[in-house]
C-alpha positions as CSV (number, residue, x, y, z in Angstrom):
1,M,-22.1,6.0,1.3
2,T,-18.8,4.2,1.0
3,H,-16.5,4.6,-2.0
4,K,-15.5,1.3,-3.7
5,R,-12.0,1.0,-5.4
6,E,-12.0,0.3,-9.0
7,I,-9.1,-1.4,-10.8
8,Q,-8.5,-1.7,-14.5
9,G,-6.3,-4.4,-16.0
10,V,-5.8,-7.3,-18.4
11,V,-7.0,-10.9,-17.8
12,V,-3.9,-13.1,-17.7
13,K,-5.4,-16.3,-16.6
14,K,-8.7,-18.1,-16.0
15,S,-8.2,-19.3,-12.4
16,G,-10.9,-21.9,-11.9
17,D,-14.6,-21.6,-12.0
18,K,-16.0,-18.0,-11.8
19,T,-12.5,-16.5,-11.2
20,A,-10.0,-14.7,-13.3
21,S,-6.6,-13.3,-12.6
22,V,-6.1,-9.6,-13.7
23,L,-2.8,-7.9,-14.0
24,V,-3.0,-4.2,-13.0
25,T,-0.2,-1.8,-14.2
26,R,0.5,1.5,-12.5
27,Y,3.1,4.1,-13.2
28,V,5.0,5.7,-10.2
29,L,7.8,8.2,-10.0
30,H,11.1,6.8,-8.7
31,P,12.0,8.7,-5.6
32,R,15.7,9.0,-6.3
33,Y,16.0,9.0,-10.1
34,H,12.7,10.8,-10.9
35,K,12.0,8.5,-13.8
36,T,8.5,6.9,-14.3
37,V,8.6,3.2,-13.7
38,K,6.0,0.4,-14.0
39,R,4.6,-1.5,-11.1
40,F,2.5,-4.6,-11.5
41,K,0.1,-6.4,-9.2
42,K,-2.3,-9.3,-9.8
43,Y,-5.7,-9.5,-8.3
44,L,-8.3,-12.3,-8.4
45,I,-11.8,-11.2,-9.5
46,H,-15.1,-12.8,-9.4
47,D,-16.7,-13.4,-12.8
48,E,-20.3,-14.7,-12.1
49,R,-21.2,-15.6,-15.7
50,N,-17.8,-17.0,-16.8
51,E,-17.6,-14.6,-19.7
52,L,-14.0,-13.5,-19.5
53,N,-11.2,-14.8,-21.7
54,E,-7.4,-14.2,-21.6
55,G,-6.4,-10.8,-23.0
56,D,-9.7,-9.0,-22.1
57,K,-9.4,-5.6,-20.6
58,V,-11.7,-5.2,-17.6
59,I,-12.8,-2.9,-14.8
60,A,-13.4,-4.6,-11.4
61,V,-14.9,-3.0,-8.3
62,E,-14.1,-3.8,-4.7
63,C,-16.6,-5.9,-2.7
64,R,-16.8,-8.0,0.4
65,P,-14.3,-10.8,0.7
66,L,-15.6,-13.7,-1.5
67,S,-12.7,-16.0,-0.5
68,K,-9.3,-15.8,1.1
69,T,-7.7,-13.8,-1.8
70,K,-10.7,-12.6,-3.8
71,S,-12.2,-9.3,-3.0
72,F,-13.1,-7.7,-6.3
73,R,-16.0,-8.5,-8.8
74,L,-16.3,-7.8,-12.5
75,K,-17.9,-4.5,-13.4
76,T,-17.4,-4.1,-17.2
77,I,-15.4,-5.6,-20.1
78,V,-13.7,-2.7,-21.7
79,A,-12.2,-4.6,-24.7
80,T,-12.0,-8.2,-25.8
81,G,-8.7,-9.8,-26.4
82,V,-7.4,-11.6,-29.5
83,K,-8.6,-15.3,-29.6
């Protein structure tokens, strides 16, 4: 059985039909200054039922490539954003 990556982030944009852009924040230790710094990356995730809105916190799971840049699908909505 293969292990699928899970990412958790905030929806920053509705990117067309059944797609949302999610910003994932991670904290890493700077190699020289030993200070914790933030690193950001955006992922496109597949939202089959078009239920996401901007500001929602979501968990996405890795899947087969659905398009050139989309390889994650929505697993759960952790919290809804302010409307």
